Every structure is written in structure tokens, then in C-alpha cells.
N, C-alpha and C positions, 0 to 999 in steps of 0.2 A: 503408595495407597493407591487400591484401586479409584478408577473412575466411576462413577455413576452414569444409570443408562441418559438421564439427563445431560451431563455433562459431554458424553459422547454424541447427546444430538447434537451438542451443541457446536462441539469441534466439526462433525461433519456439514452442517447450516451453515460455519465460514466456510471452509473450505469449497464447498457446493458453491454458495453466492457468492462469493469472492472471483471463484472462476468463472461464473456464466457473467458476472459484472463485464470482465477485461474481452471475454469471448465477442459477447453481445456490441460491446463498443465497438470492435474491430470486424464483425461481420458486418454491421450497419456501415462499417466505412466501405465494406467492400461490395455493397448491393448496386447494381447500376439501375439510374431512373432517368425519364425526361425532365429537366427542368423548366421553367415561365419561356425561355428565349431556343432552346437544346432542337435540333433536328435528329441527334443521334444521343443514345444513353450514356452517361458517363458514369461516374463512383459518387455516391452520398460523401462530399466532404466538405462538412460543416463541424468542425469541433467547439465552434462555441453554444452552438444549440445544443452537442449531447452534451457541453461542461450543461445550461441551464437543466436540461433532462435530468443528468445527475443530483443537482439543486433538490429537482421535485423530489427525488426519491431520497432525501436526507429529511425534506420537509414532512415526510411520511412518519417521520420518528418522531416529530412533537404531537402528531395527530392521535399516531398508538399509546404516546406518553397521557395526553388529555383523556381518552378512555378509560385506560388502565385505570388512572388516577380518580375519576369519577366514578367508576363502577366499586372500588375500594370506600373512596367517603360516604357513599351509600350506606355500606354496613355501618357506621357508626360505631365504629369500634378502634381507631385509629390506625386501621391496616394500612392506609395509603403513608404513613410515616415507619412502617417497619418493611412493607415491601422492598427487595432493591432495587429494583427499576422507579419504583418513586418517592421514596425517601432522601434528604438532604434538602436543600436551603431551594424552597421554591419563588421566593421572594428576592427578586435582584433584578439589576439594571440590563435588558435586556443586551442594549449599547455594547455591555463590557466586551460582548461575542462579535462584535462589527469590528473589529483587526482580525481577528483569526479568521471569519467569513470573507474579509478579504483578501486574504491569505492563503486561503482554500482554494479562493477563485479565480487568481492568477496562475496557480499551482496546477490547476484541476486542466483550465484553459491551457495552460502551455503543456501539458501533460500529452493533451488529447489532439494537441496542434503534431505535434512529437509522431503519436499513435498513428496518426493516416500517413508516417513517412516512413515506420520500420516495423518492423515485426510483434509480433502480440506479447512473444515469451523475452524478446529482448526487452519490452516494454518492461514486464513485471521485475524480472533483473534486476533492469539498472535503477528501478526503483528503491533497490536494496542499497543505493548509493544514500540515503536519506541517515543511516545508522552515523555515519563519520562525520554530519552536518552537525546533527544533533549531538555530538559530542564535543564537535569544537567547540558549539553553540554553547552548552553546559558549559563546559571549562569558563571560558571568558565572559559570559556574561551572568551565568550561577554561579559562580565559582566553583564549581565541580571538580575533583582532581580525578584524571584518569590515571589508573594503575597501570605498569608494565604488560597484564596481562589484556589491555582493553587495545592498547596501544600495538601490540601484534595481531590482533581481532582484525581493527581498522585496517593495516597492512594487507592482510589476506582480501580483505574487502574490496580494498582498491585494487589490488593485483587482479581479480575477480571481474571491476569492472572493466577492467583496461583489455583482457582475453575477450568478454564477449565483443568490447566495441570490432576490436579486430576481426572477431568470426563473422560481427555482420559485414564488415568490408569484405570477405576475402567470399563470402556466400557465393554459391554458383545461381542463384534464382534473384538475385536484384538487376539483374539486366542494366547492368552497367550502370545503376542509378546510385554508384557509390558515395555521391555527394547528398542528398536527399537523406539514404540512410546516417551518414554520417549527421547531418545536421538534426536529423529526428531522434539519435540517441543524446546527442548534447544538449535538446531541449528537453527532453525527461530528466538529465542530468540535474541541469538548470532550475527545474523545477522544484526538486528536492529540497536547494538549497531554500527556498520559501516555505516548504513544506514544514522543513526543521525548524522555520522563522516563526513560524503558527505553532510548534509543538512546544516552543521554548515559552513561547508569548502565555500559551495555556498552564503551563505547568507555573511559571511566576504570578501570574495573577487572573488566570480562573482556578485552577485545581485548590485554592486555598479557600474558595467560596462554597466549595460540596455543593455545586449544583447537580441536579441527577442528570446522568450523561444522554439520556435519549432527550430532554429537553436540551440542552446544551448543544447538540446534535442538528436538534429539530430547526430551534432559533438562527444557527449558521445556514442552516440549510434557508430558511426564509430572505436571511440577507442575500444570502450569494444567488438567489434568483430574482431580487426585484433590482438590485444592481446591475445584474449582466442581462437584465431584460432593458434596462435602460441604458445599456453599454451598444448593444445591440443596433443601435438610432444610428450614431456616430458612426460605427463598424461599416456599416452599409454606404459609406463615403468615405472610407480609405482606401485606396488602393496600393495593391504591396505585388511580388514576382511570385510570376505563377509557382512556386515550387510551393506556397502556401496557399493555394486558391487554386482552386478546377472551375469559379464559378463562370458566366458570361462575361459579367461586368469587371472580372477581377477584382474584388474587393474583397478587405479581411473577414466578411462574413454576409452573406447576403439572407437574412433570413425567411423574407420569400419564396426566392428560389429553393431554400430548406421544404417549405409547404406544399411547393409544386410537386418537388419529388416525391412527397410523401402521398400526395394525393394521385400520381401517374402510377405506383406501384405499393399499393397497402401492403408489400411482404416486410416493408421499414418499420411496421407498427411493431413486428413480432421482437426482433431485437430491444428497440426500442421501451417496447415495454418489459421486455425483461431486464432493462437495465434500471430501469426504474422502482423496478417490485424487486432487485437481485442489491439493489444498493439499500435499500429500505431492510433488508433483512441483514443484510455485511456487518451494517454498521451494529443492528441489534444483538446478530451473534457477537461481532467482534467486542462490545462493551461487558457481554454476559462474561465471555471466558475469561476476558480480564478478571474480574469480579470472582467467578467460581473455579477459578484454576490460579491461573495466573501471566503478567505480562510477556513472560518469555512464553510459554507455550502458546499464547496467541504468535512470536513470532515464528517458533516452527510452524506452526499450520501454513503460514501465511507462505514458508517455503515449499511447503507441501501445493499450495496452489500453484507455484508457479513449474511445477512439475506438473500438474493439470492441462496447466494454459499450453503449455511449450511442447504436450504427447499429443492433445486436438489438433494444434497448428500444426504438426507432422503428418497426423491422422488425415487431415483436409487438405492435406497438401497448398495452406498459406505459408509456407516455406519450406527447404531442405535440410535434410541433418549436415551438421557441422561439426566434428568432433572437438574444435576449440571452443563451439559453445558447452559441452559438456562439461570440460575442465573447467573454465570461468562460474559455471553455475557450481561446483564443487568449491571451489577458490571461494567462491561468498558463500556457499552455508557455512563450511569452516570458518571462516574467519565470525560471521554470524553468529556461532555455537562458543565460538574463542569469548567473545565479547560480553556473551550473556551468561557464560560460565557453565556451558549445559552442556551434557555426553561427551565432549573432548577432555576440558581440564580437569575434571574431578577424577575420571578413571586413573589420569595422569597421577595425580596428585595422591590415588590410592597407593597407587603401584610403588610413586618413591615414599610412603612412607612403610609399605610392607617393606620395600628393600633395605630402610634405616632400620627397623623392628630387628630384619634377619640380622644383617650388619651387628646390630647390636647383644642378640642372642650371641652369635658368635663369640662375639668378645669376652663374654661370661662364661662360656664352656670352656676358653682356652684357657680363662685365668686361673683356675686350680690346677690345669694341669703344668703350668711357668712356676707355682707356687712350691708345686710335689715334687718338679725337676730341681726348685732350690735347696728344699728341704733335705733332699738323698744328695745334695751336694756336698 
């Protein structure tokens, strides 16, 4: 069935905003500025501040929800109970969303730390490992059975992840920082375990409540922003190895230093603003694509986003091309397609059915000949 113009718009919005989100975050990491105690400029290495910025973007989703709900409610015709983005259970305990918000906080912060150490394209590709952990958690905690097709898909995804990791190690533009690259890649994969925990919890405890998606994302953004803002205080006093921090005090996060760097280089506001609004529109587009088309389509579009991010990274010189990364991405994409039973398995099954039908027809055509020969004998 052909897509409508609105569905095409949602697909483009999802790919565009998703790509801008990762590129903006990595661009922020690349920009140099003076901190509060610096005599020379350094890169903006403040992953926890960037995570709080991401939660601000999620918070915008609940703002959009409230505005849309109020506009529909004023019509006094029950439109708020019919519209895709507002219908559902709006009277629920918001604290049911606290656990997934905390998972989101830990996962996002960990991924952003990893992003400061590795490439933007690898960051996006390695996030595909979440499929493996979601599948395993669904089996052990939700009692869902995994067929042979999905195990084969998981195998290809795992191989793709390994190849991406090896390509990062062998890349000739890491300037000997292979340890940092490896740590960054491992942190991103580790974060996907937390993300899979979030998804499993949401499916088991939140999905049945029929909460409007924008409202759920918005409340997770509120909880994440508030809690992370509080955690920035102890982070100011926690000293960590230099690989995880480049601020003068050598602490896990120096929020004051981050604000000084923004003050000394207003160019930082460009990617930061891009992150806030891109994450808001990305969540809206993702929710809408899932409802208007399908979740598998959203996965395919997410893979296209990886291609965009990789292309931009190569074009602007953030990394050099390595053929192994292409092989790793192909294995990841192939595994995702097998796992979700799209593009790959359906044509193979169709070919198999055609071959079976042809063999059956051949048997039927041969049968009368055999009988005729028997009669003549």
C-alpha cells in the first residue's frame, strides 16, 4: 500500500531530526572554548550536561501534549478522546514512569560519555545492540519465545557489532587512542542493556495503561531532568580518571565550567539548541511513525539515520572511511531485517514456495506419462 503524504513527511522528519540529534551532540563535543580556569581553549566535554539538555527536549513533548489537548478540549466535541496523540488514559500516577526515566537517565548519560570517546557513526551503529538485549529480556522476563529466525538475526547483529568495534580499533584517524575508542564503544553497548531494561519495564507495566505517548515521554523527561540536575551537585566533587573528563578539576561533571564555556563561545548554543528541538521532534515523529505505519518501519528509518550520520561524519572529516565499518553496518542491517522479518526472509520464503509449487506441478505433469507407459506395457 502506498504511503500518504503525511506518512512520507513523518518518515523524513524522523530521519532528519534523529540525524540532527546525534550530529548536534557530537558537534558540541568538538567545539572548543575557554572554561572558568583555562588559559587555552579545550573541547566541550560535558556529557551529563548534554544528557540534561536531552531531557529538556523530552520535556517539550509534554508541553506539546498539553497545548494540543487544550485546543481539542475547547471544541467540546470529544476530539481530545479521538486524536491519535491525545487519546488514552490521561489519569494515571506519573511515578509509574519514574523507573523508565531513571533507566533513560543512566543509559543516555553513559552513551554521551561514550560518544565523547568514539565516533558518531559508531555510536549510532552500536546502539543497534539494544535488539539483542531486548530479545533476551523478553524471553526471560516476559516469557516470549524466540524462533530460529530471530536467533539468526541476533547472530548477524552480534557479528556486525564486533566488526564495527574492530574497524574502530584499526582506523587510522584515532591517533593511537585505541583504548579510549574501545572504552567508548563498550560504554555505548553497556548503555543498551539499560535501555533494554527500560523497554522491558515499559512493555510490562506501562504499555497496558494506554498512556498517550507524548505524555509518557514528557513525564520521563521531567523526572530525568530534575533528578540529573540534583545529581550534578555530587558529580561536582567526584574525581575521575582523565579519560572521562577534561575539566580543570578532574571531576565527573563540572556544571559551572560548562556554563563558562558556553558564555565564552556562543557557537555552542547552536548545536545545544539543535539537540533540544531535534529530540522533541524526533520523539514526536517516532511515536507517529509507529502508530501511522509500523514499529518495523521505524527500525528501518533508524538504519537510514545511521547512513546519514556516517556520511556527514566522513564528509566533514570527523573520521576516515574504513571498509570494515561498511561490512559491520551491512551485517547489522541484515540481522535487523531478519529479526523483524522484513525485506530478507519474506522474499526467501516466497522463492521457496514457488520452488515447491513448481516441483509439485512437475510431479503432476509426469504422473500421466508414467501411467500411460504402464498401460501400454
